[in-house]
C-alpha positions, 0 to 999 in steps of 0.5 A: 677920098682916098684909101689911106694906109699907114705902114709902120714898124715896132723898131728900125731897120726892118725895111719899112720905108723900102716896102712903103716906097716900092709898094707905092710904085707897084700900086702906081704901075697898076694905074692908081694915083698915089701919094707917099707921105714921108712921116719918118722924123728926121731920118729921111730914108726915102731921100736915101732910097731915091736920091732925092734931097728936098729943101722944102718939107712940111715944116716949110708949110707949117710956117707958112713959107710955102704951100703944100703944092710947093713942096710936093715931089711930083711924078716921081717914077709915077707917084707923088711924095710929101717930104714931112721930115721935122714937120711932122713933130711939130704938128703936135704944137699947131694952133687952131688956125694952123691946124685949119690951115694944114687940113685945107692944104691937104684937101686942096690937093688932087685927088689920089686913089691911095694915100700912103703914110711911111711913119718912124719906127717905134711908138712915138705920139706921132706915129700913133696918131697916124695909125690911130687915124687910118683904117689900114695899118701894115705893120713890117717885122722880120723873123728876128725875136727882137723885131717881133717883141717890138711889133708886139709892143706896138700892137699892145699900145694899139690895143690899149687905144682900142684900135679896132681894125685888123692889122696887116702883117708883113714879114720882110727879109724872109730866107725861108717859108718855114721861118716866115710861118713860124714868126708869124704864128708866134706873133699872132698866138701871143696877140691872141693870148694877151691882146684884144687887137686882131692881126692877119697876114698880108704876105712876105718880101724875100731876102734879095741881093738885088735890094742892096744893089738898088739901095746903093744905086739910089733907085727903088728895086721895083724899078731897077729890077722889076722881075727879082724876087723882092719885086714879085713879093711886092706885086703879090702884096699889091694884089692883095691890097687891091683884092681887099679894097672892099674891106675898108673903103676910102677915108676922107682926108679931112676926117683922117687929119681931124682924128690924127690931130685930135689924138696927137693933141690929147696925147701931148697935153696929157704928157704935160700933166704931172703925175699925181702923187698918190700914183703907185710905183707899179703904176709909174713903172707900167707907164715907163716905155722900158718897162712896157717893152720888158713886159712885152718880151716876157709875155712873148717868151712865155707864149713860146714856152707854152708852145714849145712844151706842147710840141715836146709833148706831141713829139713824145706822144708820137714816139710812144705810138711808134714803139707800140705799133712797131712790127716785131719783124720790122728792121726800121720803125715807122715814123708816121705818127711822129711825122704827124705830131710835127707836121712835117710838110710834103716835098715840093720843088724849092724856089731860090732858097726860100725852102718848101712852098708848102711849108708856108701859110697860104697868106704868106706865099707872096714870094711866088709873085702870084 
């Protein structure tokens, strides 16, 4: 059995694969046996980040050309990597015999402490199958409004399929503690308002110029710059994952793959069914992915507006209180009530451009490297 973690995102370009790879390396540095499954369809981002370009992938296993042990990349910086590529898409059409063969192939692998799935971005059937079969999901987003909207869309679909474990959120490419806190707060507030699924913060990864240098050199930043700010963030995420191991426990790979393939086949089969003629235009519109995205954006914006209106009311109330209690002889009006209304944080030393450490929630202090 292994602790299975699926790392995903609502959209591309948020650094999901970079976090998957470097988190895997960080876990391996603690003595854990780690296997990273590159389930990102066709993009091969793990290959770009590592400089590895295998000619054999999961499709070779499905077709019977090679065994899983023959395609696996062994001991890359202490981890094993399974190149999925186009083979991930083909698992939707596996016969019963091929399904059994694939599951048996994974059961024949050596034992791992962690099995990490790096999925494609978005809400495809393949991505959802990995998520629904996993006891743990890490959802990567940035502070950008579009990223938060797409992250919410992913959570909305998971909620629709009744995913019942809290989804761990990592905010990537963070430039300030305040921005990370605000981004997560918006996402969580919207989720709590409209969805049944739960989210919880895992941490952040700060913007770091050395990450770009690592990508150019095709060496993971955790290995090339172990003491850089982004690596310290990864170490903090690792600490939190290890400390929370008791919350989820291990999952037999056989059960994982059975759930994954069952969901995928069911979803794949439903796609082939024709839409009933009596289905209304409204129902068809709600089934449209673009419409789903649009609804998600509206819901997120509504939540933001509710919050902004509340903040304005608090500020106006604070200003009114300040005017009432101001002393006639005072030259400067006390701003204490206003400060309380907008929750101004105490002053503390800033760290490498990331703002005031006290401006951020405790669960997002990953950049401290504790």
